[in-house]
C-alpha positions as CSV (number, residue, x, y, z in Angstrom):
1,M,46.4,-32.7,53.6
2,D,45.8,-35.0,50.5
3,Y,46.9,-33.4,47.3
4,S,46.5,-36.6,45.2
5,Y,44.8,-36.3,42.0
6,D,43.8,-38.3,38.8
7,L,46.3,-38.6,36.2
8,K,45.3,-40.2,32.8
9,I,47.9,-40.9,30.2
10,G,47.1,-42.4,26.7
11,S,45.9,-42.1,23.2
12,G,42.5,-40.3,22.8
13,I,42.4,-39.1,26.2
14,L,41.3,-35.6,25.3
15,S,38.0,-36.9,24.1
16,Q,37.2,-38.0,27.8
17,V,37.5,-34.6,29.3
18,A,33.9,-33.4,28.6
19,Q,32.3,-36.5,29.8
20,D,34.5,-36.8,32.9
21,L,33.3,-33.1,33.8
22,K,29.7,-33.9,33.1
23,S,29.9,-36.9,35.5
24,H,31.9,-35.4,38.1
25,P,31.7,-31.5,37.8
26,L,34.7,-29.4,39.0
27,G,32.6,-26.2,38.7
28,D,29.4,-24.7,37.5
29,R,31.3,-23.0,34.7
30,Y,34.5,-23.3,33.0
31,A,37.3,-21.1,31.8
32,L,39.2,-23.0,29.0
33,I,42.6,-21.0,29.0
34,T,45.0,-21.6,26.1
35,D,47.2,-19.9,23.7
36,A,46.3,-18.6,20.2
37,Q,48.2,-21.6,18.5
38,V,46.6,-24.4,20.7
39,A,43.2,-22.8,20.5
40,S,42.6,-23.8,17.0
41,L,44.4,-27.2,17.4
42,F,42.6,-28.4,20.5
43,G,40.9,-25.6,22.3
44,E,38.0,-24.9,20.0
45,G,37.2,-28.7,19.7
46,L,37.2,-29.2,23.6
47,L,35.0,-26.2,23.8
48,K,32.5,-27.7,21.5
49,D,32.7,-31.1,23.4
50,L,31.8,-29.3,26.6
51,H,28.9,-27.3,25.0
52,E,27.6,-30.6,23.6
53,K,27.7,-32.1,27.2
54,G,25.4,-29.1,28.3
55,L,28.4,-27.6,30.3
56,Q,28.8,-23.8,30.4
57,A,32.3,-22.8,29.3
58,V,34.2,-19.9,27.7
59,L,37.4,-19.9,25.9
60,I,40.0,-17.3,26.7
61,K,43.2,-17.3,24.8
62,F,46.5,-15.2,24.7
63,P,49.4,-14.9,22.4
64,A,51.7,-18.0,22.3
65,G,55.3,-17.9,23.6
66,E,57.3,-17.6,26.5
67,E,57.6,-13.9,26.3
68,H,53.8,-13.8,27.2
69,K,54.3,-15.8,30.6
70,T,54.0,-12.6,32.5
71,R,52.1,-10.7,35.2
72,E,50.3,-8.8,32.5
73,T,49.1,-11.9,30.7
74,K,47.9,-13.1,34.1
75,A,46.0,-9.9,35.0
76,Y,44.5,-10.0,31.4
77,L,43.1,-13.6,31.9
78,E,41.7,-12.6,35.2
79,D,40.0,-9.6,33.9
80,E,38.4,-11.6,31.0
81,M,37.1,-14.2,33.6
82,F,35.5,-11.2,35.7
83,R,34.0,-9.8,32.5
84,Q,32.5,-13.3,31.7
85,G,31.0,-13.3,35.2
86,L,32.9,-16.2,36.4
87,G,32.9,-16.4,40.1
88,R,34.1,-18.8,43.1
89,D,32.0,-21.6,41.6
90,A,34.0,-21.6,38.3
91,A,36.9,-23.9,37.3
92,I,39.8,-23.6,34.9
93,I,40.8,-25.8,32.3
94,A,44.3,-25.3,31.1
95,V,45.1,-26.6,27.6
96,G,48.5,-26.2,26.1
97,G,52.3,-26.2,26.9
98,G,54.1,-25.2,29.9
99,V,53.4,-21.5,29.4
100,V,49.7,-22.2,29.4
101,G,49.9,-24.5,32.3
102,D,52.0,-22.4,34.5
103,V,50.0,-19.1,33.9
104,A,46.5,-20.6,34.0
105,G,47.6,-22.7,37.3
106,F,48.7,-19.3,38.9
107,V,45.3,-17.6,37.9
108,A,43.5,-20.7,39.4
109,A,45.7,-20.1,42.6
110,T,44.6,-16.7,43.2
111,Y,41.4,-16.0,41.5
112,N,38.7,-15.5,44.1
113,R,41.4,-16.7,46.5
114,G,41.7,-20.0,44.6
115,I,39.3,-22.1,42.3
116,P,39.9,-25.7,40.9
117,Y,41.7,-26.3,37.7
118,I,42.8,-29.3,35.4
119,Q,45.9,-29.6,33.3
120,I,45.8,-30.8,29.7
121,P,49.4,-30.6,28.5
122,T,49.9,-30.8,24.8
123,T,53.7,-30.5,24.3
124,L,56.1,-33.3,25.5
125,L,57.8,-31.1,28.0
126,A,54.7,-30.2,29.8
127,Q,53.4,-33.8,29.8
128,V,56.5,-35.1,31.6
129,D,57.1,-32.1,33.8
130,S,55.4,-28.8,34.1
131,S,51.8,-30.1,34.3
132,I,52.8,-32.4,37.4
133,G,53.5,-31.1,40.8
134,G,51.6,-28.1,41.1
135,K,54.2,-25.4,40.4
136,T,52.6,-22.4,38.8
137,G,53.9,-18.9,38.0
138,V,55.2,-16.3,35.6
139,D,58.5,-14.8,34.5
140,V,59.7,-11.4,35.4
141,P,62.5,-9.2,34.2
142,W,64.8,-10.8,36.9
143,G,64.2,-14.3,35.9
144,K,62.1,-17.2,35.2
145,N,59.2,-18.4,37.4
146,L,60.1,-16.0,40.3
147,V,56.5,-15.1,41.1
148,G,54.0,-17.9,41.5
149,A,52.5,-20.3,43.9
150,F,52.3,-24.1,44.7
151,Y,48.7,-25.2,43.6
152,Q,47.9,-28.7,42.7
153,P,45.5,-29.4,39.8
154,A,42.5,-31.5,40.4
155,A,43.4,-33.8,37.4
156,V,45.8,-34.1,34.6
157,Y,45.0,-35.4,31.1
158,I,48.0,-36.5,29.0
159,D,46.8,-37.4,25.5
160,V,50.1,-38.6,23.5
161,D,48.3,-38.0,20.1
162,T,48.5,-34.2,20.7
163,L,52.3,-34.6,20.3
164,K,51.8,-35.3,16.6
165,T,51.1,-31.6,16.0
166,L,54.5,-30.5,17.3
167,P,57.5,-29.5,15.3
168,P,60.5,-31.7,15.6
169,R,62.5,-28.9,17.6
170,Q,59.7,-29.2,20.3
171,I,59.8,-32.9,20.7
172,K,63.7,-32.8,21.2
173,A,63.2,-30.1,23.8
174,G,60.8,-32.3,25.8
175,L,63.2,-35.2,25.5
176,A,65.8,-33.0,27.6
177,E,63.4,-33.2,30.6
178,I,63.1,-37.0,30.1
179,V,66.8,-37.4,30.1
180,K,67.0,-35.3,33.3
181,Y,64.4,-37.8,35.0
182,A,66.7,-40.7,34.1
183,V,69.8,-39.0,35.4
184,I,68.4,-37.9,38.7
185,Q,66.5,-41.2,39.6
186,D,66.3,-44.1,37.0
187,L,69.3,-45.6,35.5
188,S,67.0,-48.2,33.8
189,L,65.1,-45.4,32.1
190,F,68.4,-44.0,30.9
191,S,69.3,-47.3,29.4
192,Y,65.9,-47.6,27.7
193,L,66.4,-44.1,26.2
194,E,69.8,-45.1,24.9
195,A,68.5,-48.4,23.3
196,N,65.2,-46.8,21.9
197,R,66.2,-43.5,20.6
198,D,64.8,-43.8,17.3
199,Q,61.4,-45.0,18.5
200,I,61.1,-42.1,20.9
201,L,62.2,-39.3,18.4
202,N,59.5,-40.7,16.1
203,L,56.9,-40.7,18.8
204,E,56.1,-44.5,18.5
205,R,53.2,-44.8,20.7
206,E,54.0,-47.7,23.1
207,S,57.6,-46.1,23.6
208,I,56.7,-42.7,24.1
209,T,53.6,-43.6,26.4
210,Q,55.9,-45.8,28.6
211,V,58.5,-43.1,29.0
212,I,56.0,-40.3,29.7
213,G,54.3,-42.6,32.4
214,R,57.7,-43.3,34.0
215,C,58.7,-39.7,34.4
216,C,55.3,-38.9,35.8
217,E,55.8,-41.6,38.4
218,I,59.2,-40.3,39.3
219,K,57.9,-36.5,39.6
220,G,54.8,-37.8,41.6
221,Y,56.8,-39.5,44.0
222,V,59.3,-36.6,44.5
223,V,56.6,-34.0,44.9
224,E,54.6,-36.3,47.4
225,Q,57.7,-36.5,49.5
226,D,58.4,-32.7,49.1
227,E,55.8,-30.6,47.6
228,R,57.3,-27.2,48.5
229,E,60.8,-28.0,47.6
230,G,62.3,-28.1,51.1
231,D,65.1,-30.4,49.7
232,L,64.3,-33.5,47.8
233,R,62.2,-31.7,45.3
234,K,65.3,-29.6,44.3
235,I,66.5,-32.6,42.3
236,L,64.0,-31.9,39.8
237,N,65.9,-28.9,38.9
238,Y,69.0,-30.5,37.6
239,G,70.3,-28.6,34.6
240,H,68.0,-25.8,35.5
241,T,70.3,-23.4,37.5
242,I,72.6,-23.0,34.5
243,G,69.6,-23.5,32.1
244,H,67.5,-20.8,33.3
245,A,70.3,-18.4,33.2
246,V,71.2,-19.3,29.5
247,E,67.5,-19.2,28.6
248,A,67.0,-15.7,30.0
249,L,70.3,-14.2,28.7
250,C,69.2,-15.5,25.4
251,Q,65.8,-13.7,25.7
252,Y,64.0,-17.1,25.3
253,R,65.1,-17.5,21.8
254,I,66.3,-21.1,22.8
255,L,63.5,-23.4,24.0
256,H,63.5,-24.4,27.8
257,G,64.4,-28.0,27.1
258,E,67.4,-26.9,25.1
259,A,68.7,-24.7,27.9
260,V,68.3,-27.5,30.3
261,A,70.4,-29.9,28.0
262,I,73.0,-27.2,28.1
263,G,72.7,-26.9,31.9
264,M,73.0,-30.5,32.5
265,C,76.2,-30.6,30.6
266,V,77.7,-27.6,32.5
267,E,76.5,-29.2,35.8
268,S,77.8,-32.5,35.1
269,R,81.2,-30.8,34.5
270,I,80.7,-29.2,37.9
271,A,80.1,-32.6,39.5
272,R,83.3,-33.9,37.7
273,E,85.4,-31.1,39.0
274,L,84.1,-31.7,42.6
275,G,84.9,-35.4,42.3
276,Y,81.2,-36.4,42.4
277,L,80.6,-37.8,38.9
278,S,83.1,-39.9,36.9
279,E,84.3,-38.7,33.4
280,E,82.7,-41.9,31.9
281,E,79.1,-41.1,33.5
282,A,79.3,-37.5,32.4
283,S,80.4,-38.5,28.9
284,R,77.5,-40.9,28.7
285,Q,75.0,-38.3,29.6
286,K,76.5,-35.9,26.8
287,R,76.2,-38.8,24.2
288,L,72.7,-39.3,25.0
289,L,71.8,-35.7,24.7
290,E,73.5,-35.4,21.5
291,A,71.8,-38.5,20.2
292,M,68.6,-36.8,21.0
293,E,69.8,-34.0,18.9
294,L,69.9,-31.4,21.7
295,P,72.6,-28.7,22.3
296,V,75.3,-29.5,24.7
297,A,77.5,-26.3,24.6
298,V,77.0,-22.8,26.2
299,P,76.2,-20.4,23.2
300,P,79.7,-18.6,22.5
301,R,77.9,-15.1,22.7
302,L,77.3,-15.7,26.6
303,N,79.8,-14.4,28.9
304,P,80.6,-16.8,31.9
305,E,80.3,-13.8,34.3
306,E,76.9,-13.0,33.0
307,I,75.6,-16.5,33.6
308,I,77.1,-16.7,37.1
309,R,75.4,-13.2,37.9
310,A,72.1,-14.5,36.6
311,T,72.2,-17.8,38.6
312,A,72.2,-15.7,41.8
313,L,68.4,-14.8,40.9
314,D,67.6,-18.6,40.7
315,K,64.9,-19.6,43.2
316,K,67.3,-22.0,44.8
317,A,69.8,-19.2,45.5
318,R,70.5,-18.5,49.2
319,G,72.2,-15.4,50.4
320,G,72.7,-14.3,46.7
321,K,74.7,-17.4,45.9
322,A,73.4,-20.3,43.7
323,E,72.9,-23.8,44.9
324,Y,73.3,-26.8,42.5
325,V,71.9,-30.2,42.4
326,L,74.5,-32.4,41.1
327,P,74.7,-36.1,39.9
328,K,76.7,-38.8,41.8
329,K,76.2,-41.3,39.1
330,I,73.5,-41.7,36.5
331,G,70.2,-42.5,38.5
332,E,71.6,-41.0,41.7
333,M,72.1,-37.4,43.0
334,M,74.7,-36.2,45.3
335,T,74.1,-35.2,48.8
336,L,76.4,-33.1,51.1
337,N,75.7,-32.8,54.9
338,G,72.4,-34.6,54.1
339,R,71.1,-32.2,51.6
340,F,70.7,-32.0,47.8
341,G,71.4,-28.3,47.4
342,I,75.1,-27.7,47.2
343,R,76.9,-24.4,47.3
344,V,79.7,-24.2,44.7
345,E,82.6,-22.0,44.4
346,E,82.3,-19.5,41.5
347,A,85.6,-20.6,40.2
348,V,84.5,-24.1,39.6
349,V,81.2,-22.9,37.9
350,R,83.3,-20.5,35.7
351,K,85.7,-23.4,34.7
352,A,82.6,-25.7,33.8
353,L,81.0,-22.9,31.8
354,K,84.2,-22.6,29.8
355,G,84.0,-26.4,28.9
356,E,86.9,-27.2,31.2
357,S,86.8,-29.9,34.0
């Protein structure tokens, strides 16, 4: 089955959405789903554009923040759509960061057994990662993204101009995922990040567009090969096994990208301990993360045993034991017995969490 879709990247892309939907309708009516912060920044303007093109659309918003990425929010959005009389001929437009995209995509996957949707990511992290690939879902008390569906969007619009509204901390958090892409599959991208750190941090248009585009190419290739995470797609979770545990144990007071940066450092130490990754390569990764002004150490208030217990709930866990994807060198991931998911002894993980290797 062909799950390909249009991906548009550039400056001013947001202004094309209404005309595109006028020319090539996705539905008879549209539910524009966003959060309370993004609604005033971009949602209301897009709603106006849709109405000016003669398209029927309603805006539905929910409170911003990872703590609202829940089953309760999904139910609220669905109930609002039913109240508005939206049926199987409707489509969803998700406008916002990763939380909005994940929840709105999950609604699209299940509403009337599935309706089309498009992604309009407005954060750097969502633009390079969560809006691509069709992973949708919500968090539950036991962990992140444990309830959801694989459901591909009909199109993705990435407007780099939306990044200008983000605080510096959000930009840096998105850079963690960009570093991840470089480590898992592209040494040239890694070297580009090292050489162009200032331009990227300052959102220089040419540099940031180039970087986002390359990350989307990498993710697109991986997802095309392995849509449902049979094996290869697991490499996209580098840094996430530890990162998700840290994020949850901190009650999401740290950003996802910050947790992933910490996770990459711990998991690189695991790879060093197992003899997969050289000390030089691990140090190079750490230096780049530090240059991007990201955290690289596990918060001291977190107990290693708590983190290990939390990793058992990771989506990649098998038999109550976490599997890790580990770098062999920058630009290449390790395989064991032909597979990327690697079971690691708890003693090795414990040592890496304590900053030892």
